[in-house]
N, C-alpha and C positions, 0 to 999 in steps of 0.2 A: 532200526534203531537208533534212538536219537543221538545225535551226535554230542560229548560231551566237550570235546575240547575246544578250549578258548586261545584267541591269538588276539592280541591288545598290543598295540604301539604305547609305549611308555611315555609320559609327560615331556619327557626331554627330546622326543620325536626321533630319535635315534635309534633305540633299542627295540626292538620286539619282544614280548613277552608270550611264552606258549604255555599252556599248562590245561593239564589232565589227570585226575585222580594223585598219583603221588609223583606224578613227572613235570617239574617247574623249570622250564628253559627259559634262559637270557641271552639274547642274540645279538650281536651289532656287526655291521657289515660297513665298508669301506669303500667306496668307487664312486661312479656317476649315479646321479640320483635313480635313473632308469631300471641300472642294473641291480641297485638295490632295492627297487621295489619288486624285481623280478625273483630277486633270491628270497625274498620275505613272504611272496606268494607260493612260491614253492615249497618253502622249508613249512608254511602253516598247513597247507594241501597234504605233506608225506607225515605230519605230525598225528593228522587225524586218525589214522589207520595203526599205530605205534602201540598203544596200550593195549589193544585187542589182539594184536599179533602175539604180543608178549604172554598175556593172558592163556592164551590158544596152547602153549608149551610149557605152562607155569609148572606143573608137575614135574618135567623132566629137568627144568631149570632151577629146582632146589634141592636136587639129587647130587650128591658128590659126584664130582666129574671123574672119569675115568678112561685111558687112551683106548680101551675097545670097547667101550661103552655105548649107546645108542645116541648119534648125534641128532640135535635139531633140526630143523629145517627151515626157519624164518631167516631174513638177512640178518637181522639183529642179534637172536639169539645164537646163530652160528658164530658172530664174532665175538659175542661173548664166552661161548664153549673154547674156543682157540685160544682166548687171550688167558684162561685160567689151565688150561691143557699143562704147561711146562712145569707147574705147580702141585699136578694131582699126584704124584709118585710120593712124595714126600710130606704130604698134606692134605687133611680137608679140606678141599674147598669146592663151591659149586659157582656155576655161570654167575649166578646173581652178585658175584664180586665183581663183577664187570660189568653190571646194566648200564651206569649212569654212564660211565664213558662211552659204552659201545651205542648207545642213544643219542650222544653229543655225536659222535662221529658220524652216524647215519644221515642226521639233518643237515650238518657242514657239508655231505658228500651229495645232498641232493640240490641243495643253495649251488655249489660249486660245477653242478652237471649243466647248469641253464644260464649261470652269469659269470662275467668276469670282474674280478674284485680285486682290489689291491689288499686289503687285509679283513679277517673275519674272524668269528669266535663264537661258539655254541656252549655257553657254560649251565651247565646241567647240576645246581649245587655245589660247586667247586671243581667237578670232573670237566675237564673244559678240552675242547676239540679245536684246534687252530688252522688258519690258512695264510701263509705270508707269501706274498709275491718277492722277485727279486729285490733286494735294496730295503725289504720293509722290515719291520719289527715290534714287538710288543713288550711292555712293561706289565709285569704281573705280582700283585701284591700276595705274600703268603700270610694265612689266616692262622693267627696263634689258637684261638677257641673259636669253633664255628657258632657254639652257643651264644658267646658274647665277643662277635667280630671285632679283632684289632689285628694287626699287621706286626707281625715281627721280624719283616725284611721282605724285599722284594728278588726279583729275578729279571734280568732283560733276554729276550729270544730274538734272534736274529733272522732273517731267512736263509742265509748259509747253513744254519745246522739243521739238522736233520728233525730236531724235535718239534712236533705236530701235536703231543698231547699231556695234558697235566692234570694231575688228580689230589686228591687229598681224603686222608682216612683218619679216625681215630675215635676213641671212645666218647668224646664229646657229640661227634656229628649225629648225622640223620639215621645212621646204620649202626647196627652194635658191633663190637669191637672186642676180640679175646684179649689185647693188649692194654695198656694203660698209657700211650702216646697221647698227649693233647691234639697234636697232628704230624701225621706225614705225607710230605709233600712229594710227589715225583715225578719225573719228566721223564717222557718216550718216545717214540716216533710218533704211536698214536695213543688217541684218550683210550682205549678199550685196554691197551697193553698197562698203560700209565694205572688205572683204576684198579686192576688185579694185583699189580704190583704194590701198590700203596697200601692194598686191604693185607694183604701178605705180610709186609713189613711192620705193620702197625699193631699186627697179632703178635709180632717178637718184641716189641719194645715192651719188657714185662718181668715180673719180680714175682715169681709163680709162688704161691703160700705168704705172702706178707701179710700180716693181720691190719694194715691201714688200708687195705683194697677191698672193697666189696666187691661181689659177683653173685648173678643170677642167672637160672636156666633162661636161655632164650625164649624157652616156650612158655613159660610163664609170662612175660612182656609182650609177645607176640604168639598165638597159638600156631600161626602160618609161618614162622621164621624158619629159612633154611636150616638155621644152626641147630634146630632141634632143642635137646637137654643142653648143648653147649654152656659153660659158665662165659657171661659177658659180662663187661665191667660196668659197674652203675656209681662207685664213687672211689677216687683216689685219695687217700689222705695224707699228712705228714711224711716227706720222704727226706732223709738224710744225703747229704751231697753225694756220699761214696754211693747210695742207692741209687739215686737219678742218674749217676753215672753208668752203672752196672746193666741197669734197663737200657739205656742209649746203646751201651755197647750190646749187647745182646741183638737189637734190632739193625745196629750197624753190620753185624755179621752176615745178618741175611741180604742186607742191602747191597753190601759188595760182591757178595755170590750172585746175585740176581744180574748185577751191573756186570761181572763177568763172564755171564753167558750171553750178556748183549742184548737182553731185555730191557733194558732203561739207560739213560743217558746221566740221570742223578737225582736224589734225593737230600730234603732237609727234614731230620726227625726232632720233634719240638716236645720237652717235658719239664714240666714245672719252671720255665724260664731259660732253659738251658738246649741249646742246637748240637745236633750233630750232622753234619754235611758229609756226604758222598757222593763222588763224581768222578768224571773220567779223567784223565791223566791230562789231556790236552783238549778243555772242553771248548772248542774254536764256537762263537757264535753264542754263548751262555755265559751271562754275569750275574751272576748270584751273591747278592748282599744280605748277609743275616743278622744285618743292624735296623733299627726303626727306622722307617722313613714317615713322610709324608704322604696321607692317603689320597691327597690330591694330584698325586705324581701318576696315580696308577688305574690305569683302564679296565683290569680284571682283578679279581679278586679269585684266587684259588683255595 
């Protein structure tokens, strides 16, 4: 079969772009030139088989996850399944809710298996896997609207903290959402866990039955969607300050529950210019600023 995967060094000469069908990765590694080249070569090699691996198990990955149901066998597919399993008893969720973070995690794993790097990230459309050596840090920009990228704040991650995964979900993003959040950015120990949690939290930032919210069955927009005939958000009209607070509060309740279960480290929920931040009581190594900043200061956009 002809190889579809494309690997290109971006014009800045620092970042690697990997593309295959719906998967689009931006990678940047920090270290000696020889180690970076080694990491990029292995990342490109591993990426060649990712989409085919996922497609082989796609029918299973589009089904609702259950504790005693059939498990996938692929490395990435198993990571997806494990990431959504904590939520399957409370709500409908398929392993596809963690696909982007799981892919990013796998590509970063392949890089670190062969190269010594001070820092590295794999960004899969805002779902990011990170590597930080001792003493290193990243500044990450939080995107307010994925369809019209702009930053509403930043977070600084130090190596001393356990966070190695960031994910963003919302109704304006690449994937469908059941809620109305413009963006929910989640920090977790792994990118797959952050991806699953961001999906769950974003689904719960909501005002059920509100007349200004337009929803359409997912299958009408994509016949192959794992959400089937569930209603996904396509438009959010004017909301009062009280309604914005109510929607954010609903999402924050879920975020706090997930945080208390140890599944995430922090979350920032954004809706119509308002932000709700949920985080650990003593978030050592995380500096989260929900104020506007200059994009030139930021290395990664989540």
